[in-house]
C-alpha positions as CSV (number, residue, x, y, z in Angstrom):
1,M,7.7,31.4,107.6
2,K,8.8,28.7,110.0
3,K,8.1,31.0,113.0
4,I,4.6,31.7,111.7
5,M,3.9,28.0,111.2
6,I,5.1,27.2,114.7
7,L,3.0,30.1,116.0
8,L,-0.1,28.6,114.3
9,F,0.7,25.2,115.8
10,F,0.8,26.7,119.3
11,L,-2.4,28.7,118.7
12,A,-4.2,25.5,117.5
13,T,-2.9,23.6,120.5
14,I,-3.7,26.3,123.1
15,S,-7.2,27.0,121.7
16,G,-8.2,23.3,122.2
17,V,-6.8,23.3,125.7
18,V,-8.5,26.6,126.7
19,L,-11.9,25.6,125.3
20,Y,-11.7,22.0,126.6
21,P,-14.0,22.5,129.5
22,Q,-16.7,24.0,127.3
23,L,-16.5,21.4,124.6
24,P,-18.9,18.5,124.4
25,S,-17.6,15.0,125.2
26,K,-17.4,14.1,121.5
27,L,-16.3,16.5,118.8
28,P,-17.4,16.2,115.1
29,T,-14.4,15.3,112.9
30,H,-16.0,14.7,109.5
31,W,-18.9,16.0,107.5
32,N,-20.4,14.8,104.2
33,I,-20.8,17.1,101.3
34,Y,-24.4,18.0,102.5
35,G,-22.9,19.4,105.7
36,Q,-24.1,16.4,107.9
37,I,-21.8,15.1,110.6
38,D,-20.9,11.5,109.9
39,S,-18.0,11.0,112.4
40,Y,-17.3,11.9,116.0
41,M,-14.2,11.5,118.2
42,P,-13.7,11.8,122.0
43,K,-12.7,15.4,122.7
44,N,-9.5,14.3,124.6
45,I,-8.3,12.9,121.3
46,A,-9.9,15.3,118.9
47,I,-8.4,18.4,120.3
48,W,-4.9,17.0,119.5
49,L,-5.7,15.6,116.1
50,I,-5.1,18.6,113.8
51,P,-2.4,20.2,116.0
52,G,-0.5,16.9,115.8
53,L,-1.0,16.8,112.1
54,I,0.2,20.4,111.8
55,L,3.4,19.5,113.7
56,L,4.0,16.4,111.4
57,M,3.5,18.7,108.4
58,I,6.0,21.2,109.7
59,V,8.6,18.5,110.3
60,G,7.8,16.7,107.1
61,F,8.2,19.9,105.0
62,Q,11.7,20.3,106.3
63,I,12.6,16.7,105.3
64,M,10.9,16.5,101.9
65,P,13.5,18.3,99.8
66,A,16.3,16.1,101.1
67,L,14.3,13.0,100.1
68,D,13.4,14.3,96.6
69,P,15.6,13.0,93.7
70,K,15.3,16.6,92.3
71,K,16.3,18.3,95.5
72,E,18.4,20.8,93.7
73,K,15.3,22.3,92.1
74,Y,14.0,23.5,95.5
75,K,16.6,26.3,95.4
76,L,14.9,27.7,92.3
77,F,11.5,28.3,94.2
78,R,12.6,28.5,97.8
79,Q,10.4,31.5,98.7
80,E,7.4,30.0,97.0
81,W,8.0,26.7,98.7
82,E,8.0,28.4,102.1
83,I,4.8,30.2,101.3
84,I,3.1,27.0,100.1
85,Q,4.1,25.3,103.4
86,L,2.4,28.2,105.3
87,I,-0.7,28.0,103.1
88,F,-1.2,24.3,104.1
89,V,-0.5,24.9,107.8
90,G,-2.8,27.9,107.7
91,F,-5.5,25.8,106.0
92,F,-5.4,23.0,108.6
93,S,-5.3,25.6,111.4
94,Y,-8.5,27.0,109.9
95,L,-10.0,23.5,109.9
96,H,-9.2,23.1,113.6
97,G,-10.9,26.4,114.3
98,I,-14.0,25.2,112.4
99,I,-14.2,22.0,114.4
100,L,-14.0,23.9,117.7
101,Y,-16.5,26.5,116.6
102,L,-19.0,24.0,115.4
103,S,-18.6,21.9,118.5
104,L,-19.7,24.9,120.5
105,N,-22.3,25.9,117.9
106,P,-23.8,22.6,116.6
107,T,-26.7,24.3,114.8
108,K,-24.4,26.2,112.4
109,N,-23.9,25.0,108.9
110,I,-20.4,23.9,108.1
111,R,-20.6,24.2,104.3
112,P,-20.1,27.9,103.9
113,L,-17.1,27.8,106.2
114,M,-15.6,24.7,104.5
115,F,-16.1,26.1,101.0
116,I,-14.5,29.4,102.1
117,G,-11.5,27.4,103.3
118,F,-11.2,25.2,100.2
119,G,-11.8,28.1,97.8
120,T,-9.1,30.2,99.5
121,L,-6.7,27.2,99.5
122,F,-7.1,26.7,95.8
123,I,-6.8,30.4,94.9
124,L,-3.6,30.7,97.0
125,L,-2.0,27.6,95.7
126,G,-2.9,28.6,92.1
127,N,-1.1,31.9,92.6
128,Y,2.2,30.1,93.4
129,L,1.9,26.9,91.4
130,S,3.4,28.4,88.3
131,K,6.6,29.1,90.2
132,V,7.0,25.5,91.4
133,R,9.9,23.7,89.7
134,Q,10.2,20.0,89.0
135,N,10.0,17.8,92.1
136,Y,8.4,14.6,93.2
137,F,6.3,15.9,96.1
138,L,4.4,19.0,95.0
139,G,2.5,19.9,91.8
140,I,1.1,18.1,88.7
141,K,3.5,15.2,88.7
142,T,2.8,13.6,85.4
143,P,5.6,11.4,83.9
144,W,5.7,13.8,80.9
145,A,6.2,16.8,83.1
146,L,8.8,15.1,85.4
147,S,10.9,14.1,82.3
148,D,10.7,17.4,80.5
149,E,11.2,20.7,82.2
150,D,9.5,22.7,79.5
151,N,6.4,20.4,79.9
152,W,6.5,20.9,83.6
153,N,6.6,24.7,83.4
154,K,3.9,25.0,80.8
155,T,1.7,22.5,82.7
156,H,2.0,24.4,85.9
157,R,1.4,27.8,84.4
158,F,-1.8,26.4,83.0
159,A,-2.6,24.6,86.3
160,S,-2.3,27.9,88.1
161,W,-5.3,29.3,86.2
162,C,-7.3,26.0,86.7
163,F,-6.7,26.2,90.5
164,V,-7.6,29.9,90.8
165,I,-10.8,29.4,88.7
166,A,-11.8,26.3,90.8
167,G,-11.2,28.3,94.0
168,V,-13.3,31.2,92.8
169,I,-16.2,28.8,91.9
170,I,-15.9,27.1,95.3
171,L,-16.0,30.5,97.0
172,F,-19.2,31.4,95.1
173,E,-20.6,28.1,96.2
174,A,-20.0,29.2,99.9
175,Y,-22.6,32.0,99.3
176,F,-25.1,30.3,97.0
177,I,-24.9,26.6,98.2
178,W,-26.3,25.6,94.8
179,L,-25.8,21.9,93.8
180,A,-22.8,21.8,96.2
181,P,-21.9,18.1,95.6
182,V,-21.7,18.6,91.8
183,V,-20.1,22.1,91.8
184,V,-17.4,21.5,94.4
185,F,-16.4,18.1,93.4
186,A,-16.4,19.0,89.7
187,S,-14.2,22.1,90.4
188,I,-11.7,20.1,92.4
189,F,-11.7,17.2,89.9
190,S,-11.2,19.5,87.0
191,A,-8.4,21.4,88.6
192,A,-6.5,18.1,88.9
193,I,-7.5,16.3,85.7
194,I,-7.4,19.1,83.1
195,P,-3.7,20.1,83.7
196,T,-2.9,16.3,83.6
197,V,-4.5,16.1,80.1
198,Y,-2.8,19.3,79.1
199,S,0.6,17.9,80.1
200,Y,0.0,14.8,77.9
201,L,-1.1,16.9,75.0
202,I,2.1,19.0,75.2
203,F,4.1,15.7,75.3
204,K,2.1,14.3,72.3
205,N,2.5,17.5,70.2
206,K,6.2,17.6,70.9
207,K,6.6,14.0,69.9
208,L,4.8,14.6,66.6
209,S,6.7,17.8,65.7
């Protein structure tokens, strides 16, 4: 997995360098939910922005387990942890590709591309979230889940479904573009909040029993 992540870093870096002469002087770096550009950056900085972030992520992912008070748990989901790292690096590589593509094709609408990326991200994360064991960096880190392994496992099995459902809804939104601000934000918000509430309910029921 590390080799693939490093390859993605080099591809993101090289693509910016190769396309540099064709790119406009300023590249779009942020869009609002309506697909309108609301931030630009000089291209000599913008082409390094996401590749630099990817490199920091690759380094950070190697350090995180050593800093985690529950570092011994990472051995229990080592393969899933490596896949999740690749998912995040792949997602940001995709974002870099979007920025370069839209810089060269300014009339294109970013929303379908962005929703495909976010939808795929949530579906992939949802597929592996149930395998994640207690840690302080990744997952639904409620105090009830961090203090009770059974709560953590149940919360993350439930969260897996929430993430996948949210991802599917966002993917549909890429095609329909129907009430995007409401649908997309509601899906992301629900995927984060509903498992948190579920974790508390497990804690509460356990306390009462």
